[in-house]
TIMAR-442279 format. One record per residue (C-alpha): residue number from 1; x negated, y negated, z. Coordinates in nm, 3 decimals, decimal comma. Each point is the difference from the previous one (the first is absolute). Example, Ala and Ser with C-alpha at 12.3 -4.5 7.8 and 13.67 -1.06 7.14 Angstrom:
% TIMAR-442279
<1 <-1,230 0,450 0,780>>
<2 <-0,137 -0,344 -0,066>>
***
This chain:
% TIMAR-442279
<1 <-0,260 -2,604 0,087>>
<2 <0,187 0,030 -0,319>>
<3 <-0,102 0,224 -0,318>>
<4 <0,002 -0,103 -0,371>>
<5 <0,261 0,213 -0,070>>
<6 <0,220 -0,195 0,235>>
<7 <-0,049 -0,343 -0,233>>
<8 <0,034 0,214 -0,282>>
<9 <0,318 0,107 0,082>>
<10 <0,137 -0,395 0,011>>
<11 <-0,129 -0,048 -0,373>>
<12 <0,279 0,155 -0,157>>
<13 <0,344 0,234 0,075>>
<14 <-0,193 0,319 0,104>>
<15 <-0,265 0,084 0,111>>
<16 <-0,363 0,182 -0,121>>
<17 <0,211 0,322 0,029>>
<18 <0,225 -0,076 -0,253>>
<19 <-0,229 -0,143 -0,223>>
<20 <-0,238 0,327 0,068>>
<21 <0,289 0,215 -0,106>>
<22 <0,054 -0,213 -0,247>>
<23 <-0,314 0,010 -0,208>>
<24 <0,012 0,397 0,074>>
<25 <0,351 0,004 -0,192>>
<26 <-0,128 -0,217 -0,255>>
<27 <-0,275 0,251 -0,084>>
<28 <0,240 0,267 0,018>>
<29 <-0,145 0,153 0,278>>
<30 <0,165 0,236 0,272>>
<31 <-0,119 -0,040 0,341>>
<32 <-0,222 0,311 0,040>>
<33 <-0,208 -0,134 -0,366>>
<34 <-0,012 -0,361 0,127>>
<35 <-0,152 0,120 0,331>>
<36 <-0,246 0,242 -0,218>>
<37 <-0,125 -0,335 -0,190>>
<38 <-0,015 -0,203 0,357>>
<39 <-0,222 0,276 0,175>>
<40 <0,299 0,045 0,286>>
<41 <0,276 0,276 0,036>>
<42 <0,343 -0,008 -0,165>>
<43 <0,128 -0,057 0,436>>
<44 <-0,246 -0,327 0,036>>
<45 <0,108 -0,133 -0,316>>
<46 <0,372 0,052 0,071>>
<47 <-0,091 -0,217 0,351>>
<48 <-0,169 -0,270 -0,207>>
<49 <0,320 -0,011 -0,179>>
<50 <0,257 -0,051 0,306>>
<51 <-0,304 -0,209 0,124>>
<52 <-0,019 0,260 0,304>>
<53 <-0,397 -0,033 -0,054>>
<54 <-0,231 -0,311 -0,136>>
<55 <-0,209 0,112 -0,283>>
<56 <-0,361 -0,011 0,071>>
<57 <-0,306 -0,114 -0,234>>
<58 <-0,062 0,337 -0,128>>
<59 <0,336 0,077 -0,144>>
<60 <0,043 -0,355 -0,135>>
<61 <-0,357 0,062 -0,143>>
<62 <0,110 0,334 -0,170>>
<63 <0,304 -0,195 -0,164>>
<64 <-0,244 -0,325 -0,105>>
<65 <0,025 0,057 -0,389>>
<66 <0,322 0,200 -0,036>>
<67 <0,276 -0,256 0,170>>
<68 <-0,038 -0,356 0,071>>
<69 <-0,123 0,014 0,293>>
<70 <0,007 -0,387 0,079>>
<71 <0,387 0,057 -0,040>>
<72 <0,038 0,252 0,208>>
<73 <-0,186 -0,219 0,261>>
<74 <0,128 -0,322 -0,073>>
<75 <0,325 0,060 -0,195>>
<76 <-0,139 -0,239 -0,239>>
<77 <-0,057 0,201 -0,356>>
<78 <-0,384 -0,003 -0,127>>
<79 <0,144 -0,235 -0,368>>
<80 <-0,261 0,165 -0,155>>
<81 <0,218 0,265 -0,143>>
<82 <0,240 -0,274 -0,159>>
<83 <-0,246 -0,106 -0,243>>
<84 <0,223 -0,110 -0,341>>
<85 <-0,249 0,008 -0,352>>
<86 <0,153 -0,347 -0,088>>
<87 <-0,214 -0,129 0,302>>
<88 <-0,295 0,154 -0,091>>
<89 <0,003 -0,075 -0,353>>
<90 <0,050 -0,394 0,102>>
<91 <-0,309 0,038 0,202>>
<92 <-0,178 0,174 -0,272>>
<93 <0,108 -0,244 -0,218>>
<94 <-0,101 -0,317 0,219>>
<95 <-0,341 0,214 0,073>>
<96 <-0,067 0,037 -0,394>>
<97 <0,120 -0,317 -0,065>>
<98 <-0,257 -0,187 0,214>>
<99 <-0,254 0,270 -0,106>>
<100 <0,044 -0,166 -0,413>>
<101 <0,064 -0,342 0,171>>
<102 <-0,351 0,025 0,183>>
<103 <-0,164 0,209 -0,300>>
<104 <-0,094 0,258 0,220>>
<105 <-0,009 0,350 0,031>>
<106 <0,106 0,170 0,341>>
<107 <-0,156 0,350 0,096>>
<108 <0,326 0,254 0,015>>
<109 <-0,076 0,044 0,393>>
<110 <0,037 -0,372 0,044>>
<111 <0,299 -0,039 -0,158>>
<112 <0,143 0,322 0,195>>
<113 <-0,116 -0,203 0,324>>
<114 <0,167 -0,306 -0,109>>
<115 <0,312 0,205 -0,103>>
<116 <0,009 0,179 0,311>>
<117 <-0,055 -0,350 0,259>>
<118 <0,284 -0,150 -0,252>>
<119 <0,207 0,284 0,031>>
<120 <0,017 -0,050 0,345>>
<121 <0,074 -0,377 0,027>>
<122 <0,267 0,068 -0,242>>
<123 <0,130 0,262 0,218>>
<124 <-0,001 -0,169 0,306>>
<125 <0,177 -0,326 -0,115>>
<126 <0,183 0,167 -0,295>>
<127 <-0,101 -0,246 -0,234>>
<128 <-0,303 -0,075 -0,234>>
<129 <-0,189 -0,274 0,085>>
<130 <-0,165 -0,129 -0,280>>
<131 <-0,163 -0,273 0,148>>
<132 <-0,118 0,213 0,287>>
<133 <-0,180 0,265 -0,302>>
<134 <-0,160 -0,302 -0,183>>
<135 <-0,137 -0,149 0,260>>
<136 <-0,142 0,342 0,087>>
<137 <-0,095 0,093 -0,341>>
<138 <-0,217 -0,312 0,032>>
<139 <-0,194 0,158 0,283>>
<140 <-0,109 0,331 -0,238>>
<141 <-0,362 -0,036 -0,069>>
***
């Protein structure tokens, strides 16, 4: 039976161990300090980075919120960290424009949810889909 880490290795030019090391270095942590965050020994951390051992769920859960765990597993960066202010501005302009056009007030909580939804869509496609935004806003009650 093949494990997920074997499959992940084919996603990019290096495996999960190199991605763990990359995340550790991005945070400017030593193996010992990163190991403390992850709740493992320094030797275990070294073994994960050299792929002599596969990290388990507890290790990854301890790192969640500190590093890009989906990136470690898949080799694909979580794009939410790369939010462009111009995209946010364009989305907010579209939402506010729709509110004025339809003579509606959008509560802050709903506006935040809409912004999150449209940002996710823009980050996944790489562009703002104005028609999709308009169609979605028509559903707001």
